[in-house]
C-alpha positions, 0 to 999 in steps of 0.5 A: 709639699715644698716651700712656696707650693700651696694649693689655694683650696687648702689655704686658710683665710685670714680676715684682716680688720685693721684701721691702718691701711699701710699695716693692713697691706703689710699684713696681707702681703706677709700672710700671703707669703706664709700661704694664707688667703686674706680678705679685708673687712672693717667694722661694717663688713665684719659679720657678713665676712665672718659668715661668708661660705667661702671663708674656710678655716678662717681666723680674724685678726683685728686691731684695737681701733676696729674692735672699739668701733664694733657695737657691743651687740655685734662683739657678743656675736663673735662668740657664736661664730666659733672663729679664732679671733686675734686682737692687736692692742697697744696696751693690755688693760683690764678693760680691754681684756674684759671686753675681749674676753666677753667678745670671745677673743682667742688671743691678745697680741701687744703691738709693736709686733716684734719678731713673728709673734703675730704669725706664730699666734695665727698658726697656733690658734689655727692648729688648735682648731685643727685647720692648719693645713695650708700654711708654709710655716715650718714646725 
């Protein structure tokens, strides 16, 4: 497979739950360039999006604002989904990390997102899960 040739059937889906519209659009653009399929969701559509049958090999990327608005009971349901979750935070405090751990967050990434830290983290969590077939990231 050459760079730029990704079959849609193989592309992993990244759910983006980010409160900043400009950041969400930027993430979508960049992730699609990396060969991922993307879908936007918010705190209200998050659980249905995670349960959608068309979400193959998915990973959830959410920011601290959306994560803080998710109800406690819903956050605990993340654990049961088995989907890798990457939480973007401005500062890794003990309280945020404890809530993230209780919700089954796979990785916490601090903002600002320098270099390719978010893309590397996405690639790593999908690879650990055995799903990373559709990405274009070189090894």
